[in-house]
N, C-alpha and C positions, 0 to 999 in steps of 0.2 A: 502494499499500499506506501510505501513510501515514496516510491518513484513516480506511481499513478498521481499523489497528491502534488509533487514539486511539479510536475507536467501541466496540471489544471491551474496551480498557482502562477506558474510562467506564464499561461493564456490569459488569465487575468490580468498581469503585470502589462502583458503586450498590449491588450486592450485598451487599459489605463492610458498607457503611451501613447499610442495612436490613434485615440479618440478624433482630434481635429484633421488627420491627415490621409485616414483610410475611410472606404466606402462603409455605409452602415450594414450593406451584405457580409461583407467580410468580418466586420466586428461582431455581428450576430452570431456569424457561424464559429467562431471563436469561442464565444461566450458559450453556446449550445455545446461545444465539446467539453470545455470547461466543467460546465455544469454535470453532463454524463459522468465525467472523471470525478467530481467530487460524491457522486451519488455513488460510484463504485468502491470509492473507500469506506465512505458509511455503510457499506452491506458487505465488505469484508470483515469475516470473525477473526482475522490477526489484525486488524486496525487497534491501536494504541489509544487509551483518551484523549493525549494532548492533539493525536492526529486528527481523532473524530471532531475535538473542538475548532482545529483548523479547518477542516472540511465544512464544517457549518457555516464558521465566520465567511469562507470561499463563497457558497451559496448565497448568502447574503450579499456581500460584494457583487456576484452576478446580477441578481436582481436589481441592484442599485445601476451597476452601469448599462443593462438592458434599457433601462428607462432613458438613459441618455443617447443611445445610439439610433435613436427615432423608429424601434420597435413598433411604437403605437401611429406613426405618423405615415404610414404607405400608402393613406387616403390623403397624399397632400392638399388636394382642391378644396378638402372639406373644412380644412382649420383645425386647431389645436384638439387633440383627444387626449385626455388627462392620462398621465402613466399610473401604473399598478401602484407607485408610492403615493400618490394622491389620496389614496382610500387606504392605505398600510397595509397593503397584501402581504401575506404569509408568502414565504417561496413555494412554487409548483412542486409536486413530487413526479418526476418524468418517468419514474418507473410504473406509475399506475396511470399514464395518459398515452394516447394512440395517435401517431403520427398520421396528420392529414394526407391523404396518397392521393386523393380524387380533385377535381376541378370542382370549386363550389359551385352549386348548380340551386342552392334553397336558401330562403331566409324566414327564419321563424321568430314570431314577436312575442315577448312574454311580459308578463307582470309580477311585482313582488308580493301582490296581495297582502302588502303591509299598510299601515296608517303612516307611518313614517317615509320622508323621503330623503333622509339624512344618508350622507353616503358611509356612517357607521355601519347601516342595515347591509351594504355590499361587504363588510368584512365579517359580519354576521352568517351570510349565506355561505361566503366561502369556508368559515369554520364549520358549518352542518355538511356541507359539501364533502369536504376532505374526511371530518372526524365522524360522521354520521353515517354517511353514503359511500365514505370510501373512496371518493373520486381523488383524481391526482391535482386537482383545482377547482375555482370557481365553474362551474359548468357554462355559463354563459361568456361569450366573446367580447360583447358590449354591453355597459349599461348606462342608461341615461337618467337625469334626476330632473326634478319640476322646474328647475331653472335654466334645464337645457344643457346642462354639462354634461359631455361625452367620456366617460371612464372606460378605459381598456380592462378587460377582464381576461379571460384565457386566450392565450396568444394563438394566433391563426394558422402557425403550424400545427397547432395539436386539433384533432377533432373534438367536437363540443359534447357535453353531456346535459341536454334541456330538451330533447324531444323524445326521448326513450328508445333505446336500442338502436336498431338499424335506420331509423329515421335521424340519428345524428350525423350520418355518413354524408359528407358534402354540402351540409346545413349550417350556416352561419347564425348563431343564435344573439339576439338582442332582448333585453330584458328594461322594461321600463320601471323605475322605482314608485309604487305606490297601488293603491286599491281601485280598480278601474270598474269593477263592480258598483262600485259605492258613489263615484265622482268621475267627472270626465277628465282626462288628461290636460296638464297647462298647454296654452300654445305654444309656449317655449319648447316644451318637450317634444312635441308634435313636429314643430318645424326642424328641431334635430335629428328627429328619427327620420323624417323625409329626407333631409339631408345626406344622411349616414346609410341609408337604403340606396338612395341613388348614387351615391360614391361606390359602393359595394358593389351595384348591378354594374355599374359601368366597367369596374376594375376587372371583375370576374365575368361579366358577359352573361346575367343572371336575369334571366325573363321576370317582366313583371307579374305574368301568371304564378311564378313560383314564390312570391310573397304571400307567408301564410299566418294564421294566428294559431296557436299551439292547439287549441281546441279543434283546429281541423286537422290534427293528426292522432289525437288519442281523445278519450273521455275525460275532459275537465272545464272548468270555467276560466282558466286562463286562457287569453290575457283579459280577462272581463269583458263584461258586454260593450262598455264604451269604446275600449280600445279595441276590440275586435270588430267593432261596426267603422273605424277609422280604416284597418288594414283591408277590408273588404271593398271599401271606399277607393283606397290607394288602388289596389289591383284591378278595378275595374273602370280607374278614371273619373271617379265621382265626389273627389274630395270637395269641391266646391258647393256639393248639396248638403253638407253636414251641419249640423247647430254648431254655434260658436263656441270653439274652447275656451277655459277658463285661462284669465289672464295671469300673471304672476301675481299681480297684488291680491287678487281672490284666492290664487293657493296658498300664498303665505298669510293670509287673515283664517283661511279653513284650517292651515295646520298647527295653529293655537289656540284652536278651541277645545 
């Protein structure tokens, strides 16, 4: 494990050194290799306690550096997507993740079904997904709060865990924070959702007809009746016929009731 640890740490150091001079694709590849190396150290029965501590710190550094390589900025025309560090993400567990080997062909929209739209909800979802459901990371690729901020969830190099078994294949998961059986999404959240979907569809050549609500794939209330109404209107080009979405001010007032 000593040589494996040294190699992984060297890749981290090279990434840190070359942040301003090397392409994001190369930097991310180095970090992927370093991450895999640290996990191999942690899974080796001969690894000593101090080596485990170094590997754990190494994984945290990989996560921090990955935020700075533009991993969430592949959708450059969309504007800023907040990195995982913005919501305090725990490191992913790659040994429990499946590499996406297909062209993305679907987008599925979800809601958290929670009253709170604070980013702390994202941390709790990740904790539940990883500890209770034994996922390798949060199941969604992107999350959007009531003010329209877009957060990076699971990296797009990994298949999601949001639509149940085979439905996850080639399927990008987007989750809005809130309970949309009870209230309508804010105008800001829907504006960001539409922009994100359009950017993803353009980059990955996804047909409009392949944008779905979670309930269209399994028996569930998700993404709530009001958000499902929006999804179906988006898919059929009828967004202008929908009732007015809540303003951010209305959302703020409702959130403190």
